[in-house]
FITORVEX-536779 format. One record per residue (C-alpha): residue number from 1; residue in three letters; x, y, z. Coordinates in pm, whole numbers, plus 50000, padded with zeros to 5 digits. Layout:
FITORVEX-536779
<site NUM,'Ala',<X,Y,Z>> ...
END
This chain:
FITORVEX-536779
<site 1,'Met',<49204,49880,49132>> <site 2,'Phe',<49176,50091,49444>> <site 3,'Ile',<49141,49882,49757>> <site 4,'Gly',<49249,50110,50038>> <site 5,'Gln',<49168,50445,50178>> <site 6,'Gln',<49324,50774,50088>> <site 7,'Lys',<49468,50939,50396>> <site 8,'Gln',<49692,51234,50448>> <site 9,'Phe',<49976,51202,50699>> <site 10,'Ser',<50217,51450,50849>> <site 11,'Ala',<50585,51409,50768>> <site 12,'Gly',<50755,51120,50942>> <site 13,'Ser',<50741,50742,50966>> <site 14,'His',<50406,50564,50960>> <site 15,'Thr',<50280,50204,50968>> <site 16,'Ile',<49968,50088,50786>> <site 17,'Glu',<49810,49746,50839>> <site 18,'Leu',<49659,49586,50531>> <site 19,'Asp',<49429,49283,50567>> <site 20,'Val',<49518,49056,50275>> <site 21,'Ser',<49324,48753,50402>> <site 22,'Lys',<49079,48776,50111>> <site 23,'Phe',<49344,48842,49847>> <site 24,'Pro',<49447,48551,49626>> <site 25,'Asn',<49817,48463,49616>> <site 26,'Gly',<50004,48689,49381>> <site 27,'Ile',<50207,49003,49333>> <site 28,'Tyr',<50052,49340,49411>> <site 29,'Tyr',<50190,49690,49365>> <site 30,'Leu',<50134,49958,49628>> <site 31,'Thr',<50156,50319,49517>> <site 32,'Leu',<50239,50585,49774>> <site 33,'Asn',<50194,50944,49661>> <site 34,'Gly',<50363,51234,49835>> <site 35,'Glu',<50345,51603,49768>> <site 36,'Asn',<50622,51589,49508>> <site 37,'Thr',<50701,51217,49500>> <site 38,'Arg',<50552,50886,49400>> <site 39,'Thr',<50681,50549,49524>> <site 40,'Val',<50571,50208,49400>> <site 41,'Lys',<50644,49901,49615>> <site 42,'Lys',<50590,49536,49528>> <site 43,'Met',<50402,49317,49777>> <site 44,'Val',<50390,48937,49751>> <site 45,'Val',<50095,48751,49908>> <site 46,'Glu',<50158,48382,49979>> <site 47,'Lys',<49933,48172,50199>> 
END
């Protein structure tokens, strides 16, 4: 399921705000793709 936007960023540190107010409680996995890397992070939504 794709819920965000694809954006390209320059090298460095970035912050992205994600509105999870309509998400049910649960565990979600965020995938971040770089030029030669792929990182998967777990996000827990609890209300």
